[in-house]
C-alpha positions in Angstrom: 11.5 -28.2 17.6 11.0 -25.2 19.9 11.8 -21.7 18.7 11.2 -18.2 20.1 8.8 -16.4 17.9 9.5 -12.6 17.8 5.9 -11.8 16.6 4.1 -13.8 19.3 6.9 -13.1 21.8 6.8 -16.6 23.1 8.3 -20.0 22.5 6.4 -22.0 19.9 6.6 -25.6 18.8 7.2 -26.0 15.0 6.5 -29.3 13.2 8.8 -30.0 10.2 7.7 -33.5 9.5 5.0 -35.9 10.7 4.7 -39.6 10.1 1.6 -41.7 10.8 2.3 -45.4 11.3 -0.1 -48.2 10.5 -3.1 -48.4 8.2 -5.2 -45.2 8.1 -8.8 -45.4 7.0 -9.7 -42.5 4.8 -13.4 -41.7 5.2 -14.9 -39.9 2.2 -17.7 -37.4 2.6 -20.9 -38.2 0.8 -23.9 -36.1 -0.2 -27.1 -38.1 0.7 -29.6 -35.3 -0.2 -32.2 -36.3 -2.7 -32.1 -32.8 -4.2 -28.5 -32.0 -5.0 -27.2 -28.5 -4.5 -25.2 -26.6 -7.0 -21.7 -25.4 -5.9 -21.5 -21.8 -7.1 -18.3 -20.6 -5.3 -15.4 -23.1 -5.7 -11.9 -21.8 -5.5 -9.0 -23.9 -6.9 -5.4 -23.5 -6.1 -5.3 -20.7 -8.7 -6.8 -18.6 -5.9 -3.7 -17.8 -3.9 -3.9 -18.4 -0.1 -7.5 -19.6 -0.5 -8.0 -22.6 -2.7 -5.8 -25.7 -2.3 -7.1 -28.3 -4.7 -6.6 -29.0 -8.4 -9.7 -28.3 -10.5 -9.7 -32.0 -11.5 -10.2 -33.0 -7.9 -13.0 -30.5 -7.5 -14.9 -31.8 -10.5 -14.3 -35.4 -9.5 -15.6 -34.8 -6.0 -18.7 -32.9 -7.4 -19.4 -36.0 -9.6 -19.1 -38.3 -6.6 -21.6 -36.1 -4.7 -24.0 -36.4 -7.6 -23.8 -32.8 -8.7 -25.0 -32.0 -12.2 -23.0 -28.8 -12.4 -20.2 -26.9 -10.7 -19.1 -23.3 -10.8 -15.5 -22.2 -10.4 -14.9 -18.6 -9.4 -11.2 -18.1 -8.7 -9.8 -14.8 -7.4 -9.1 -12.2 -10.1 -8.2 -14.8 -12.8 -9.6 -17.4 -15.2 -6.4 -19.4 -15.7 -8.1 -22.7 -14.8 -10.9 -22.5 -17.3 -9.4 -24.8 -20.1 -8.6 -27.6 -17.5 -12.0 -27.0 -15.9 -13.8 -27.5 -19.2 -11.9 -30.7 -20.0 -12.5 -32.1 -16.5 -16.2 -31.5 -16.7 -16.4 -33.2 -20.1 -14.6 -36.2 -18.7 -16.9 -36.4 -15.7 -20.1 -35.5 -17.6 -21.2 -32.5 -15.6 -22.0 -28.9 -16.6 -19.3 -26.3 -16.1 -20.3 -22.8 -14.8 -17.6 -20.3 -15.5 -17.1 -17.4 -13.2 -14.5 -15.1 -11.5 -14.3 -13.4 -8.2 -13.3 -9.8 -8.9 -12.3 -6.9 -6.7 -13.6 -3.4 -6.5 -10.6 -1.0 -6.9 -10.8 2.6 -5.8 -9.0 4.3 -8.7 -8.4 7.4 -6.6 -6.0 5.3 -4.5 -3.6 5.3 -7.5 -3.6 9.1 -7.9 -0.3 10.9 -8.0 -1.8 14.3 -7.4 -4.3 13.8 -4.6 -6.4 16.8 -5.5 -6.3 17.2 -9.3 -8.4 20.3 -10.1 -5.8 23.0 -9.1 -4.3 25.0 -12.0 -0.8 25.4 -10.6 2.3 26.0 -12.7 4.8 23.3 -11.5 7.8 25.3 -12.6 6.9 28.3 -10.4 5.3 26.4 -7.5 6.8 26.1 -4.0 6.8 22.6 -2.6 6.8 21.4 1.0 8.3 17.9 1.0 7.5 16.4 4.4 7.5 13.3 6.5 6.1 12.4 9.9 6.8 9.7 12.5 3.9 8.4 14.5 3.2 6.0 17.3 1.1 3.8 15.0 -0.8 3.5 11.7 -4.2 4.9 12.8 -4.8 8.6 12.3 -7.7 8.3 14.8 -5.9 6.6 17.7 -2.2 7.1 17.2 -0.1 10.3 17.5 2.5 12.3 15.6 5.8 12.3 17.4 8.0 14.1 14.7 7.5 16.3 11.7 10.3 17.0 9.2 10.0 19.1 6.1 11.9 20.8 3.3 10.6 23.7 1.3 11.6 23.4 -2.4 11.6 26.2 -4.9 13.2 26.4 -8.4 14.8 23.0 -7.9 16.6 23.8 -4.6 15.9 23.4 -0.9 15.2 26.9 0.5 14.0 26.2 4.0 13.7 23.4 6.5 11.3 22.5 9.4 12.1 19.9 12.0 10.3 19.3 15.3 9.6 16.6 17.8 6.1 16.4 19.1 5.2 15.3 22.7 2.5 12.6 22.6 -0.1 12.1 25.3 1.0 8.5 26.0 4.6 7.1 26.4 6.3 5.9 23.3 6.4 2.2 23.0 9.5 0.1 22.7 8.4 -1.0 19.2 8.2 2.7 18.0 11.6 3.4 19.5 13.1 0.4 17.7 11.6 1.5 14.4 12.2 5.2 14.5 15.0 5.5 17.2 12.9 8.2 18.9 12.8 7.7 22.6 10.6 9.1 25.4 13.6 11.4 26.3 13.6 12.9 22.9 10.0 14.1 23.2 9.9 14.7 26.9 10.4 18.5 26.6 8.9 18.8 23.1 5.8 20.9 22.3 2.5 19.2 22.0 0.7 18.8 18.6 -1.6 21.8 19.3 1.4 24.0 19.3 3.5 22.3 16.6 0.8 21.8 14.0 -0.2 25.5 13.6 3.6 26.3 13.1 3.9 23.6 10.5 0.7 24.8 8.8 2.2 28.3 8.6 5.4 26.8 7.1 3.6 25.0 4.3 1.1 27.7 3.6 0.8 28.3 -0.2 2.9 25.2 -1.0 2.1 22.0 -2.8 2.6 19.2 -0.2 4.8 16.3 -1.3 5.3 13.0 0.6 6.2 9.4 0.1 2.9 7.5 0.6 1.2 10.9 1.0 -2.2 9.4 1.8 -0.9 8.1 5.1 0.9 11.4 6.1 -1.9 13.6 5.0 -4.4 11.5 7.0 -2.6 12.2 10.2 -2.1 15.9 9.4 -5.7 16.4 8.4 -7.1 14.5 11.4 -5.1 16.6 13.8 -6.0 19.8 12.0 -9.7 18.9 12.3 -9.3 18.3 16.0 -7.7 21.7 16.4 -10.2 23.5 14.2 -7.6 24.6 11.7 -8.6 22.4 8.8 -9.5 24.4 5.7 -10.0 21.5 3.2 -7.7 19.2 1.2 -4.3 20.6 0.1 -2.8 20.1 -3.3 -0.4 17.1 -2.7 1.9 15.0 -4.8 2.6 11.4 -3.8 6.2 10.5 -4.7 5.4 6.8 -4.0 2.8 6.7 -6.8 4.9 8.9 -9.1 8.0 6.7 -8.6 5.9 3.5 -9.1 4.4 4.8 -12.3 7.4 6.5 -13.9 10.1 4.1 -12.9 8.3 0.9 -12.2 9.8 -0.9 -15.2 13.3 -0.3 -13.8 12.8 -1.2 -10.2 10.9 -3.9 -8.2 10.2 -2.1 -5.0 8.9 1.4 -4.4 9.7 2.3 -0.8 11.9 5.2 0.2 15.0 3.0 0.4 14.5 1.9 -3.2 13.8 5.4 -4.4 16.9 7.0 -2.9 19.0 4.2 -4.2 17.6 4.7 -7.7 18.4 8.4 -7.7 21.7 7.8 -5.9 20.7 9.9 -2.8 22.2 9.4 0.6 19.6 8.4 3.3 21.2 9.3 6.6 18.7 7.5 8.8 15.5 5.9 7.7 12.3 6.4 9.8 13.4 9.7 11.1 11.2 12.4 9.6 13.9 15.1 9.1 16.2 12.7 7.2 13.4 11.1 5.2 12.0 14.4 4.2 15.3 15.7 2.9 16.0 12.5 0.9 12.5 12.6 -0.5 13.0 16.2 -1.5 16.2 15.5 -3.4 14.5 12.6 -5.2 11.4 14.7 -6.0 13.6 17.4 -7.6 14.9 14.8 -10.0 11.4 13.5 -10.7 10.1 17.0 -11.2 12.7 17.5 -14.0 11.5 14.3 -15.5 7.9 15.6 -15.6 9.0 18.8 -17.3 10.8 16.6 -20.0 7.5 14.9 -20.6 5.6 18.2 -21.0 3.8 17.8 -17.6 4.0 21.5 -16.6 0.8 22.0 -14.6 -0.4 20.3 -11.4 -3.7 19.3 -12.9 -1.9 17.4 -15.7 0.0 15.0 -13.3 -2.8 12.3 -13.1 -2.9 12.0 -16.9 0.2 9.9 -16.4 -2.1 7.2 -15.0 -4.2 7.1 -18.1 -1.1 7.0 -20.3 0.4 4.2 -18.4 -2.9 2.2 -18.5 -3.1 2.7 -22.3 0.5 1.5 -22.7 -0.2 -1.6 -20.6 -3.3 -2.4 -22.7 -1.2 -2.0 -25.9 1.4 -4.5 -24.5 -1.4 -7.0 -23.6 -2.8 -6.8 -27.1 
């Protein structure tokens, strides 16, 4: 049947069922080489979105090809090994056990994005902020809105909200996502005027954002272009904090889930000023939770990662 695909923005033909009538000859592949190779990188269906065959089928095919051995290296898991061993014994070939791992940047899990600063959390001032952009790339896309709340002693003491005029028109997709139109930014100041004002607003604060790596990347990139970048700023990522501290109670960690968990009203998602205020109220609650856990200094925050890893290892034992 034909259906309009919103992603491709075109009518596509979708096949639900296909039937082939008559006898169909299945032609099997054969390996006629005198010197048989050794398959060292087979993925079974245990490798999600990659392998599609059962391990029994792989081993049987290897035997038919005349292989003396076969290696299975599934993604990030070894669940198939018992079946693999049994299948190889049955077919009389040598199993080679392996796994395809992944290199994980542990810094990507940090809650405090710079963790050497000695800052008393109770006396600190926080700038909880959010930005809206024309896209995901900090190199090619532009900031079109900055919203922020300054938090001190558990209350919001100041706010910053400003549209930013981009150099290119706002796309229909961006407007649909953020509700920001070209008319909203037509008379706004450009980033070279807005960003120094925002820098002055958060001066001396710990920055706080939900998925702070993304927001900081745009802020830093534009500060560097304007020549006002002084180095990384102490930052707390509420996404990672929420995931780590409350992950056993919730399944999703986006802003929608976080405000729902803390019973905070989100007036309009994907508008920087509203997202920043909702994030600030959630952060105040999480900050109280850190104090209850004796996390009283900025440079202690990432110890939560080690504690969580240790607890996970104890559970696995």
